[in-house]
N, C-alpha and C positions, 0 to 999 in steps of 0.2 A: 498546643494540642489541637487547636481549632483547624489547622491546615490539613489535618488528616480526615476531617469529616466531609461528607458530601454536601454541596452547597444548594442543591435543588430538591432535596428530599426531607420529609418530616423525620425528626429524630425522636428516639425513645430514651427516656431517662429511667434508669433502674436505681432505686434507693435501697441500700442495705447496710448492714453493720457487720464487721468482722473483728475478731479479737484473738490475742494469744498472750501467754504469760512468759516472762523471763525472770525466773526467781520470784521475788516479791513484787516485781514491776509488772503492771497490767497495761497492755497496749490495747486500746479500744478505738476503732476507727469507724466513723460514719462517712460513707462514700457514695457518690453519684457516678454511675457508669453510663456513658452516652453511647448509643448504638443505632444501627440501621441494618435490618436483616440479621445476618449472622455475625456482623462486625460490631465490635464494641471496644471502648477504651476508657480508662479512668478520666473523668473531667474535673471533679472537685472533691475535696475530702477535708474533714475536720477530726482532730483528736479529741475524744471525750474523756475527761478526767473524772469519772464517776464510778470507779471500782467495777468496771465491766457491766454496768447497768444499761438499760435500754435508753435510747435517745428520747429527748423531750420534744414536745410540739415546738417549742422555741428553737431548738437545734434544727429541726426539719425545715421550719419556715426560713431560717437564716440561710441554710444551704441551698434551698430552692430559689430564693431571691437572688443569690449570687449567680446561680446557673442561668436564670432568666436574664440578668444583666449581661452575662457573657455571650449567650447565643441568641437571645431575643425570644419572646413568647410565641411569635408566629412560626418559629421553626420547631417548636415542641409538639410532637404528635400526641404523646401521653406520658404520664408518670406511673410507674408500677412499683408496688411494694408488697411485702409479705405481712404476716399476721402481727408483727411488731408495730406496724405503722397504721394505727387505728386511733379513734377518738373523735369526738364531735368537732372540737376546735380545728384539728388538722384537716379533716375532710371538708369541713365548711370553708376553710381558707382556700383550698384548691378550687372548689366550685365557685366561690365568690370572685375569684381572680380569673375565671375562665380557662383554667388549666385542666384538660382532660386527664382522667386518672382511672386506674384499676387497682383496688386494694383487696387483699384476701382477708376475710374476717374469721374469727373463731366461731364455732358453731353455736355458742350460747347467745349470740347477739340476736335480739328479737327483730322480727320483720313485720311491718305493717303495710298491708295492701291498700290500694286506693279506696276500697270499700270499708276501710277503717278496721278490718279484722286483724288482730295481732296474734302471732304464733311463732313457735320455733321451727327451724327448717326440718327438724326430725319429723314434723307432722305432715310433710309434703308427700310421704310415701314414695320416696325416690327409688328408682331402679339403678342398679350398679352401672356406672359409666354412661348413664343417659341423662343429659343436661336438661334442666328446667329453666325457662326464661321468664322473668317477671319484670315488667316495666313500671317506672314511676312509683317505687316503693319507698317508704320512710324507714331508714335504718340509721341508728345513732343520730337522730335528729336532722338528717339530710335526705332529701328526695333524690333518688338515683335509680339506675337499673341494677337488677340482680340476676346473676348467673350462678346456678348451684348444681352440683353433681355429687352423687354418692360414690365413694371409692371402695375398692375391694377390702381395704384394711379396716373398714368400719368408720373411717373419718369422712369429712365432706370437703369438697373444693367449693368454697362459698365466696363469691366475688361480688364486689360492689363497685360500680363505675359509671362514668358518663360517656364512654365511647359507644360505638355501635354494639348493642348487646348480642347480636347474632355472632360476632367474631370475638367476643370477650375472652373465651377460653383459649383461642389461638394466640391472641395478643398477650395474654398473661403468661403463656408458655415461654415467651421470650425473656421472662424474668431470669430464666436459668443462665442467660449470658453473663450476668454479674457473678454467678457462682464459678463459671469457667474462668472469668477474669481473676477472681480471688485465687483460684488454683494456680493460675499462671504467675501471679505476683508472689504468692506465699510458698509455693512448692514446686510445681512443674515448670521450671524456667529460671526464676530469679531468687528463690529461697529467701524471701524477705524475713521470714520468721527466724532465721538463723542470726540476725543481727544482734549484737550485744549492747546496742545503744539503749539507754534508759531515759534520756531527756526527750520529752514529747516534741519539743520544737525541732530537735535534730532529726527525730524519726519522721516528722512531717516533711522535712526537706529531702530525706532519703527516699521517701515514697515518691516525691516529685521526680527525682532522677530515674527511679525504676519505672515510673509511669511513662516518661518520655521514651525510655528504652523499649518498653512494652509496645507503645504505639508504633515505633519504627519497625520492630520485628513483625508485628501482625500485619502491617502495611506491606512489608516485603513478601510475606507469605501469600497475601491476597494478590499482589502484583504477579508473583510467579504463577499462581493458579489461573489467573485471567489472561496473562500475556505470553507465558513461556510454555507451561505444560500443566495439564489438569492433575491435581493430586488424586492418586488412585484410591478407590474405595475397596474395603474388605467385604467379605461375604455377608456380614451383618448390616451392611449398608452405610457404615460410617467411614469417614476418610482415614487413611492409614496414618496421616499426620494432621494435626490441627494447623490453622494458619499461623498461629504463634510459634509452634514447634518448628514448622517449615522455615519460617523467617529466621529463627535462632540458628538452625542448622546451616542455612545458606550463608549467613554472615560469618559464622565460625569457619566454614570451609573456605570462604573467600579470603579471609585474613590469615589462614594457615598457609596459603599458597604464596610462592615468591612472586608470581605474576597473576593478576586478576584476569581471568579469561573472558568473562561475559561483560562487555563494555557497558551495555545498557544497565545492568544491575549495579555494576560498580559506580556508574555516574549517579544512579538514584540514591545509593547509600551515602555517597559523599555530599550530594546536594542536601540531604537531610541534615548531615552534620554541620555543613556550612550555614544553613538556615538557623539552626539552633544556636550556633556560636554568635551569629550576627544579632539575633534577637536578645540573647543574654546581655551582650555588650550595650545594645540600644536601651534596654530597660534599666540597666544599672546606671547609665548616664541620666536617664529621665527621672529615676527615683532620687538621685542626688540633687537634681534641679528642684524637684518638688519639695524635698526636705529643706533645701536652702531657702526656698520661697516661703517657708513657715508652715507648710501643711503638717498635720499630725501623721504619725506612722500609719495608723489604720486608714485614714482618709486617703493618703498617698497610695496605699496598696489597692484600695477600692477603685480609685481613679485609673490606676494602671491596668487593673483587671478589665474594666469596662472599655478602656481605650484599646486594649489588646485585640478586640474583635475587628 
């Protein structure tokens, strides 16, 4: 997956959970989607066997540590999460490890200003869609910046983070990329929810295959948009096709034809497939060597993951 990421730009990590039921079987996935700009792809995921409950701080720390080992802390611009990803231990862990973050908080979390005054955000007399910026506030036992705005539905967009507070609202808006990723994986494209698998280990492997396909397709859509022809926009300002949908359509059309007409796109598709095939063969041999050398299964997997970078 790392070959699809830009090498000279900071990366955004979006942390979220998605779930669905198949009969009495509950599939609950904690996933990290890595992205830059409007581009995103699944990087790492774990199956939660907790009856569709929220992730624990331990789960989050483990998945973030794996991502740091994979891509390096210096490449992480920030981590963003919704209201599920809160708590003193979790936020303190990110700050203590020097990982920039933006987390949305429920409105009932108390705010303490530098002058030691404590209050709820409802007391700020916020105007609709007008943000208020507060620096160096104590929330959940951690000192960070606060960006808060009243919404038209009566709720609040209450953000806590260590990034530049002036741009916190814009940066948090990129969290939506993980929702579009889930849509592509589960519905609009790969229909992952329609699987009849119940074994969590097998589902995790299936997600890996779908994630690779997702990365290939969205990369093809971006390549087409940048190198071949701009995707047209409709009157409402959005593209007529997403990068993912464009990539899926292109690959489907190319393989329907007896002769592949666009040599550049044809070569790019098959270079992806060749690279994936070579890497799978390489790591199968390396895993067999580590296992023969006496490493445990978990340690061998961790070593392979770190070495894959």
